[in-house]
C-alpha positions as CSV (number, residue, x, y, z in Angstrom):
1,M,0.0,0.0,0.0
2,N,1.9,3.0,-1.3
3,N,-0.6,5.9,-0.7
4,E,-1.3,7.3,2.6
5,L,-4.9,6.8,3.7
6,N,-7.2,9.4,5.3
7,V,-9.2,7.6,8.0
8,L,-12.3,8.8,9.9
9,L,-12.7,7.2,13.3
10,M,-16.1,7.4,15.0
11,N,-17.2,6.5,18.5
12,D,-19.9,7.6,20.9
13,S,-17.4,7.9,23.8
14,F,-14.3,10.1,23.6
15,P,-12.4,12.4,26.1
16,P,-13.5,13.9,28.4
17,L,-15.5,10.7,28.7
18,I,-12.9,7.9,29.2
19,D,-13.5,4.2,28.7
20,G,-11.7,1.3,26.9
21,V,-13.2,2.1,23.5
22,A,-12.4,5.8,23.8
23,N,-8.8,4.8,24.6
24,A,-8.7,2.6,21.5
25,V,-10.0,5.3,19.2
26,T,-7.6,7.8,20.7
27,N,-4.6,5.4,20.0
28,Y,-5.8,4.6,16.5
29,A,-6.0,8.3,15.6
30,R,-2.7,9.2,17.3
31,I,-0.7,6.5,15.7
32,I,-2.2,6.8,12.2
33,N,-1.7,10.6,12.2
34,K,1.8,10.3,13.5
35,E,3.2,7.4,11.6
36,L,1.0,6.1,8.8
37,G,-1.3,8.6,7.2
38,K,-4.0,11.0,8.3
39,A,-6.8,10.5,10.8
40,A,-9.7,12.4,12.3
41,V,-12.3,11.6,15.0
42,A,-16.1,12.3,14.9
43,T,-17.8,12.0,18.3
44,P,-20.8,13.5,20.1
45,Y,-20.5,17.0,21.7
46,Y,-19.6,17.2,25.3
47,P,-19.6,20.4,27.4
48,N,-16.2,21.6,28.4
49,S,-14.4,19.2,26.0
50,D,-10.9,20.4,25.1
51,D,-9.9,19.0,21.7
52,S,-6.8,21.3,21.4
53,Q,-4.8,18.6,23.3
54,F,-5.0,16.3,20.2
55,E,-2.8,16.5,17.2
56,F,-5.6,15.3,14.9
57,P,-8.9,16.9,14.0
58,V,-11.9,16.2,16.2
59,V,-15.4,16.9,14.8
60,R,-18.2,17.1,17.4
61,F,-21.7,16.4,16.2
62,P,-24.9,17.3,18.2
63,S,-25.8,15.3,21.3
64,V,-28.6,15.0,23.8
65,D,-27.9,14.8,27.6
66,T,-28.9,11.3,28.6
67,T,-26.4,11.1,31.4
68,P,-29.1,10.5,34.1
69,L,-30.3,7.5,32.1
70,V,-27.2,5.8,30.7
71,G,-24.3,7.7,32.1
72,Y,-23.3,9.5,28.9
73,R,-24.6,11.8,26.2
74,A,-26.4,10.3,23.2
75,G,-25.2,11.5,19.8
76,V,-27.7,12.9,17.2
77,P,-26.3,11.6,13.9
78,F,-28.5,13.4,11.5
79,S,-26.9,16.8,11.3
80,A,-26.7,18.3,7.8
81,E,-23.8,20.6,8.9
82,T,-21.8,17.6,10.3
83,I,-22.3,15.7,7.1
84,R,-21.2,18.7,5.0
85,Q,-18.1,19.1,7.1
86,L,-17.1,15.5,7.1
87,S,-17.8,15.1,3.4
88,S,-15.4,17.9,2.6
89,M,-12.5,16.2,4.5
90,D,-11.8,13.6,1.7
91,F,-11.7,10.4,3.8
92,D,-10.8,7.0,2.3
93,I,-12.1,4.9,5.2
94,I,-14.9,5.3,7.7
95,H,-14.3,3.2,10.8
96,S,-17.0,3.1,13.5
97,H,-16.4,1.7,17.0
98,C,-20.0,2.0,18.3
99,P,-23.1,0.4,16.7
100,V,-25.5,3.3,17.7
101,A,-25.1,7.0,16.7
102,S,-21.6,6.6,15.3
103,S,-22.6,3.8,12.9
104,M,-25.8,5.6,11.9
105,L,-23.7,8.7,11.0
106,G,-21.2,6.5,9.3
107,R,-23.9,5.0,7.1
108,V,-25.1,8.4,6.1
109,L,-21.6,9.6,5.3
110,R,-20.9,6.5,3.2
111,D,-24.0,7.3,1.1
112,A,-22.6,10.8,0.7
113,I,-18.9,10.1,-0.2
114,D,-19.1,6.5,-1.4
115,K,-16.3,5.1,0.8
116,P,-16.2,1.8,2.8
117,L,-17.6,1.6,6.3
118,I,-15.8,-0.7,8.8
119,F,-17.2,-1.5,12.2
120,T,-15.3,-2.9,15.3
121,Y,-17.3,-4.7,18.0
122,H,-15.7,-4.1,21.4
123,T,-18.4,-4.6,24.1
124,K,-21.0,-7.2,25.0
125,F,-23.9,-4.9,24.2
126,D,-26.5,-7.5,25.2
127,I,-25.5,-7.0,28.9
128,D,-25.5,-3.2,28.5
129,I,-29.0,-3.4,26.9
130,Q,-30.2,-5.7,29.7
131,N,-28.9,-3.3,32.4
132,S,-30.2,0.0,30.8
133,I,-33.5,-1.0,29.2
134,R,-36.5,-2.6,31.0
135,G,-38.9,-4.9,29.2
136,R,-38.2,-7.8,26.8
137,I,-39.9,-6.2,23.8
138,L,-37.8,-3.0,24.1
139,Q,-34.7,-5.0,24.7
140,E,-35.3,-7.1,21.6
141,S,-36.0,-4.0,19.5
142,A,-32.7,-2.4,20.7
143,K,-30.8,-5.5,19.8
144,K,-32.3,-5.6,16.3
145,M,-31.4,-1.9,15.7
146,L,-27.9,-2.6,16.9
147,V,-27.5,-5.7,14.7
148,D,-29.0,-3.9,11.7
149,N,-26.4,-1.1,12.1
150,V,-23.6,-3.6,12.3
151,A,-24.8,-5.7,9.4
152,A,-24.9,-2.5,7.2
153,S,-21.1,-2.2,7.5
154,D,-18.9,-3.3,4.6
155,E,-16.6,-5.2,7.0
156,V,-17.0,-6.2,10.6
157,W,-14.1,-6.6,13.0
158,A,-14.2,-8.0,16.6
159,V,-11.6,-7.5,19.3
160,S,-11.6,-11.2,20.1
161,D,-13.2,-14.4,18.8
162,G,-15.5,-14.4,21.9
163,A,-16.6,-10.9,21.0
164,G,-17.5,-12.0,17.5
165,K,-19.5,-15.0,18.8
166,N,-21.3,-12.7,21.2
167,L,-22.3,-10.5,18.3
168,Q,-23.6,-13.5,16.4
169,S,-25.6,-14.5,19.5
170,L,-27.5,-11.2,19.1
171,G,-28.6,-12.2,15.6
172,Y,-25.7,-11.0,13.4
173,E,-25.3,-13.5,10.6
174,G,-22.3,-12.2,8.7
175,D,-18.6,-12.8,8.9
176,Y,-16.1,-11.0,11.1
177,I,-12.3,-10.6,11.4
178,V,-10.5,-10.7,14.7
179,M,-8.5,-7.5,15.2
180,H,-6.8,-7.3,18.6
181,N,-6.4,-4.1,20.5
182,G,-3.0,-3.2,21.8
183,V,-1.7,-1.7,25.0
184,D,0.1,1.6,25.5
185,F,2.6,0.3,28.1
186,P,6.1,-0.3,26.9
187,K,7.3,-3.9,27.4
188,G,9.3,-4.2,30.6
189,R,9.4,-3.1,34.2
190,A,9.3,0.4,35.7
191,E,12.3,1.6,37.7
192,E,12.4,-0.1,41.1
193,G,12.8,3.1,43.1
194,Y,9.7,4.5,41.3
195,I,7.7,1.4,42.0
196,R,8.5,1.7,45.7
197,S,7.6,5.4,45.8
198,V,4.2,4.7,44.2
199,T,3.2,1.7,46.4
200,E,4.9,2.5,49.7
201,D,1.7,3.9,51.4
202,L,0.2,0.4,51.6
203,D,1.3,-2.4,53.9
204,L,2.9,-4.7,51.3
205,P,5.5,-6.9,53.1
206,V,8.4,-8.2,51.1
207,G,8.0,-11.9,50.3
208,V,4.2,-11.9,50.7
209,P,2.3,-12.4,47.4
210,V,0.5,-9.3,46.2
211,Y,-2.6,-9.8,44.1
212,L,-4.0,-7.0,41.9
213,F,-7.2,-6.1,40.1
214,V,-7.5,-3.0,37.8
215,G,-10.8,-2.0,36.2
216,R,-14.4,-0.9,36.9
217,M,-15.6,-1.9,40.3
218,M,-18.7,-3.7,39.2
219,W,-19.9,-7.1,40.5
220,Y,-20.2,-8.5,37.0
221,K,-16.4,-8.3,36.8
222,G,-16.2,-11.4,39.1
223,L,-15.2,-9.4,42.1
224,R,-17.3,-11.5,44.5
225,I,-15.3,-14.6,43.3
226,I,-12.1,-12.8,44.3
227,L,-13.3,-11.7,47.8
228,D,-14.9,-15.1,48.6
229,A,-11.7,-16.9,47.6
230,L,-9.6,-14.5,49.7
231,E,-11.8,-15.1,52.7
232,K,-11.1,-18.8,52.4
233,L,-7.4,-18.2,51.8
234,K,-7.1,-16.0,55.0
235,A,-8.9,-18.7,57.0
236,S,-6.4,-21.3,55.8
237,G,-3.6,-19.2,57.3
238,Q,-1.9,-18.2,54.1
239,D,-0.7,-14.6,54.0
240,F,-1.3,-12.3,51.1
241,R,-2.2,-8.7,50.1
242,M,-4.9,-7.7,47.6
243,V,-5.1,-4.3,45.9
244,F,-8.2,-3.2,43.9
245,I,-7.6,-0.2,41.7
246,G,-10.6,1.5,40.1
247,G,-14.0,3.1,40.5
248,G,-17.5,2.2,39.6
249,G,-21.2,2.0,40.6
250,D,-20.8,-1.0,42.9
251,K,-17.6,0.1,44.7
252,K,-19.3,1.0,48.0
253,E,-21.1,-2.3,48.1
254,I,-17.8,-4.1,47.3
255,V,-15.9,-2.3,50.0
256,L,-18.7,-3.1,52.6
257,Y,-18.7,-6.7,51.5
258,A,-14.9,-6.9,52.0
259,E,-15.4,-5.4,55.5
260,S,-18.1,-8.0,56.3
261,L,-15.6,-10.7,55.4
262,K,-13.0,-9.2,57.8
263,L,-10.5,-8.7,55.1
264,T,-9.6,-5.0,55.7
265,D,-6.1,-5.9,57.1
266,K,-5.2,-7.6,53.8
267,V,-7.4,-6.0,51.1
268,F,-6.9,-2.4,50.0
269,F,-9.0,-0.2,47.6
270,V,-7.3,2.5,45.5
271,D,-9.1,5.2,43.5
272,P,-8.7,5.1,39.6
273,I,-5.2,6.1,38.5
274,G,-5.0,8.3,35.4
275,D,-1.2,8.5,35.4
276,R,-0.2,5.6,33.2
277,K,3.3,5.5,34.5
278,A,2.0,5.1,38.1
279,L,-0.4,2.4,37.0
280,Q,2.4,0.5,35.4
281,A,4.3,0.7,38.7
282,W,1.4,-1.2,40.4
283,Y,1.4,-3.9,37.7
284,C,5.2,-4.3,38.3
285,R,4.7,-4.5,42.1
286,A,2.1,-7.2,42.0
287,D,2.8,-11.0,41.7
288,L,-0.5,-12.1,40.3
289,F,-3.3,-10.3,38.4
290,L,-6.8,-11.6,39.4
291,F,-9.3,-11.2,36.5
292,P,-12.2,-13.7,36.8
293,S,-14.4,-11.7,34.4
294,T,-16.6,-13.3,31.7
295,F,-18.0,-10.0,30.7
296,D,-15.0,-8.4,29.0
297,T,-14.6,-9.1,25.3
298,N,-10.9,-8.5,25.1
299,G,-9.4,-8.2,28.6
300,L,-7.1,-5.4,27.7
301,V,-5.9,-5.2,31.3
302,V,-4.5,-8.8,30.9
303,R,-2.3,-7.5,28.1
304,E,-1.3,-4.5,30.2
305,A,-0.3,-7.0,33.0
306,A,1.6,-9.1,30.4
307,A,3.6,-6.0,29.4
308,C,4.9,-5.9,32.9
309,A,5.5,-9.7,33.1
310,L,2.6,-10.1,35.5
311,P,0.7,-13.4,35.0
312,S,-3.1,-13.4,35.1
313,V,-5.7,-15.7,36.7
314,L,-8.5,-16.1,34.2
315,V,-11.7,-18.0,33.8
316,K,-11.2,-20.9,31.4
317,G,-13.0,-20.3,28.1
318,S,-13.6,-16.6,28.7
319,C,-12.7,-14.0,26.1
320,A,-9.9,-12.7,28.3
321,A,-8.3,-16.2,28.3
322,E,-8.1,-16.4,24.5
323,D,-4.6,-17.2,23.2
324,T,-3.5,-18.1,26.7
325,K,-2.3,-21.5,28.1
326,D,-2.8,-22.7,31.6
327,F,0.4,-22.7,33.7
328,E,2.4,-21.5,30.7
329,N,1.4,-17.8,30.2
330,S,-1.6,-17.6,32.6
331,F,-3.5,-19.6,35.2
332,W,-7.0,-20.9,34.6
333,I,-9.9,-21.4,37.0
334,E,-13.5,-22.3,36.8
335,E,-16.0,-19.4,37.4
336,N,-16.3,-19.8,41.1
337,A,-14.6,-18.8,44.4
338,E,-13.6,-22.4,45.3
339,S,-11.6,-22.8,42.1
340,M,-9.8,-19.5,42.6
341,Y,-9.1,-20.4,46.3
342,T,-7.7,-23.8,45.2
343,L,-5.3,-22.2,42.7
344,L,-4.1,-19.5,45.1
345,K,-3.5,-22.1,47.8
346,K,-1.6,-24.3,45.4
347,L,0.6,-21.4,44.2
348,G,1.1,-20.4,47.8
349,S,4.2,-18.2,48.0
350,D,5.9,-19.7,45.0
351,L,6.9,-16.4,43.5
352,T,9.4,-18.1,41.2
353,L,6.7,-19.9,39.4
354,M,4.6,-16.7,39.1
355,E,7.7,-14.9,37.7
356,K,8.3,-17.7,35.1
357,V,4.6,-17.6,33.9
358,G,4.7,-13.8,33.9
359,Q,7.8,-13.7,31.7
360,N,6.1,-16.1,29.2
361,A,3.0,-13.8,29.2
362,Q,5.2,-10.9,28.3
363,D,6.9,-12.8,25.5
364,Q,3.7,-14.4,24.1
365,L,0.8,-12.1,24.8
366,Y,2.1,-8.5,24.6
367,L,0.9,-6.4,21.7
368,S,1.6,-2.7,21.5
369,W,-0.8,-0.2,20.1
370,E,1.7,0.6,17.4
371,D,1.8,-2.9,16.1
372,S,-2.0,-3.3,16.5
373,V,-2.8,-0.2,14.5
374,K,-0.3,-1.1,11.8
375,I,-2.1,-4.4,11.3
376,A,-5.4,-2.6,11.1
377,Y,-4.0,0.0,8.7
378,E,-2.8,-2.7,6.3
379,R,-6.3,-4.1,6.4
380,Y,-7.7,-0.7,5.5
381,G,-5.9,-0.9,2.2
382,V,-7.4,-4.3,1.5
383,V,-10.9,-3.1,2.3
384,L,-10.6,0.0,0.1
385,D,-9.3,-2.0,-2.9
386,R,-12.1,-4.5,-2.4
387,Y,-14.7,-1.8,-2.1
388,R,-13.5,-0.1,-5.3
389,S,-13.7,-3.3,-7.2
390,G,-17.3,-4.1,-6.1
391,G,-16.2,-6.9,-3.8
392,Y,-18.7,-6.0,-1.1
393,Q,-22.4,-6.5,-1.2
394,K,-24.3,-3.3,-2.1
395,R,-25.8,-1.9,1.0
396,E,-29.2,-0.3,1.2
397,K,-29.2,3.4,1.8
398,I,-30.9,4.8,4.9
399,S,-34.4,5.7,3.6
400,D,-36.1,9.1,3.7
401,Q,-38.8,7.5,5.9
402,F,-36.1,6.4,8.3
403,F,-34.6,9.9,8.3
404,T,-38.1,11.4,8.9
405,A,-38.9,9.0,11.7
406,S,-35.5,9.5,13.4
407,A,-35.7,13.2,13.0
408,D,-39.2,13.2,14.6
409,A,-38.0,11.0,17.4
410,I,-35.0,13.3,18.1
411,K,-37.3,16.3,17.9
412,N,-39.6,14.8,20.5
413,V,-36.6,14.0,22.8
414,L,-35.3,17.6,22.4
415,E,-38.8,19.0,23.0
416,A,-39.3,16.9,26.0
417,Q,-36.0,18.0,27.4
418,R,-36.9,21.7,26.7
419,R,-40.3,21.2,28.4
420,R,-38.5,19.7,31.4
421,E,-36.1,22.6,31.5
422,R,-39.1,25.1,31.3
423,V,-40.9,23.3,34.2
424,F,-37.7,23.4,36.3
425,E,-37.2,27.1,35.5
426,Q,-40.8,27.9,36.4
427,A,-40.5,25.9,39.6
428,R,-37.3,27.8,40.5
429,S,-39.0,31.1,39.7
430,N,-42.0,30.1,41.9
431,V,-39.6,29.2,44.7
432,R,-37.8,32.5,44.4
433,E,-41.1,34.3,44.6
434,I,-42.2,32.4,47.6
435,L,-38.9,33.0,49.4
436,S,-39.2,36.7,48.5
437,T,-42.7,36.8,50.0
438,I,-41.6,35.0,53.1
439,D,-38.7,37.4,53.5
440,G,-41.2,40.3,53.2
441,I,-43.5,38.8,55.8
442,E,-40.6,38.1,58.2
443,N,-39.5,41.8,57.9
444,T,-43.1,43.0,58.5
445,V,-43.5,40.7,61.6
446,A,-40.2,42.0,62.9
447,K,-41.2,45.6,62.3
448,T,-44.6,44.9,63.9
449,F,-43.1,43.6,67.1
450,E,-40.9,46.6,67.3
451,R,-43.9,48.9,66.9
452,I,-45.9,46.9,69.5
453,K,-43.1,47.4,72.0
454,Y,-42.9,51.1,71.2
455,A,-46.7,51.4,71.4
456,N,-46.7,49.8,74.9
457,A,-44.0,52.1,76.0
458,M,-46.0,55.1,74.8
459,L,-49.1,53.9,76.5
460,E,-47.4,53.4,79.7
461,A,-46.1,56.9,79.5
462,G,-49.5,58.2,79.0
463,M,-48.9,59.3,75.4
464,R,-52.2,58.0,73.9
465,Q,-51.8,60.1,70.8
466,K,-48.5,58.5,69.9
467,F,-50.1,55.1,70.5
468,E,-53.0,55.8,68.1
469,E,-50.4,56.8,65.4
470,S,-48.5,53.5,65.9
471,R,-51.8,51.6,65.7
472,E,-52.7,53.2,62.4
473,A,-49.3,52.4,61.0
474,L,-49.6,48.8,62.1
475,L,-53.0,48.3,60.5
476,K,-51.7,49.8,57.2
477,E,-48.9,47.3,57.2
478,F,-51.1,44.3,57.7
479,D,-53.5,45.6,54.9
480,R,-50.8,44.6,52.4
481,Y,-51.3,40.9,53.1
482,R,-55.1,40.7,53.3
């Protein structure tokens, strides 16, 4: 592939919102723009976003604030101005990383500029749909919309074979290519003095195994398995330390559960670490990475651990365990606490075995973002050549009726939001008026008591005329509130 390609990357999450897919898109854009060709990102508008930090163009399209419902803003993909702007940027490839607004915008843009659309499946959306949408009929409708968007792409990639199979379980009937994500850690250990400075605040005795978890603090990540296994391990008399790094909606419950198991002397919780160098130091300090998750499609943290020669404990058959071998470059368990406890008890304090398996993980599992993106970039050229030669099935354009229906739906959402804002503003105005009236009444009552005291003083002094004057003033004041 001789010519540089101009690639548009699209995703519904992007800084200031940070997650694994946003990190992937950022690395794709950074590496393509720096080393391979040209890249830009299209993503929903976020208040207070600062795109000047990026060395590639970022195009923000309109969004609706759905944060109270799903935790992020929903993109509105049918913006004529956005389509005009993107159409003028002469892209060769459209690459969407989200099957909702980004893919819808990608389909519209493909119709406008006649360039291939690639989609990468990162997340088990069936679980997200189940957690955010109530009612089977609505859930099935959401899955169908998602699958239709994916199937409309010219080529589909998945970050693991398990991710691809999960997509097919939702009803997708096409093919997919596995395109692994990379990690942005360099291969190797951090400097020993730096490791000590980062981790010295916790009680981590030399020679005692240190277990680590990094990620969102959610029960579906298998965290109950870890804690229940550690309770058994402590009861057996084996010493250890466990460090959880991350935040998430279930963190308070998880901390309380650890306390209820009386593990607070051995289990520590650390807030999310944005400094990648500091996070690398934690991977280097640990002896074993515990990741019993069957939710994750790629297990990027497993590759981050491998970069630091840290072996992982994984559920046999999970997506995270793909390309790994038990007791060679990882350790496998069944998806239960008893299995994890048995493994940890068996390993005991055999740090030499853990180091050996960790070194194999570094040699066999590590994939940098630079190498990952270069593989994807080479595939871009294949996709573009195939598209130009008519090698892909002709996709239906998004119909005018769909545009109209979607535009009406978006209009209704926006109008509902404006109505809510008007109601809130009216309520705030009413509250301000009530408070103002209360203040007026309080001032009047205070003045009244002062006048009563003055009137009594005048009466006692025999100054009846002054008393009558005070009484008249008092009656006039109360007339205001009749």
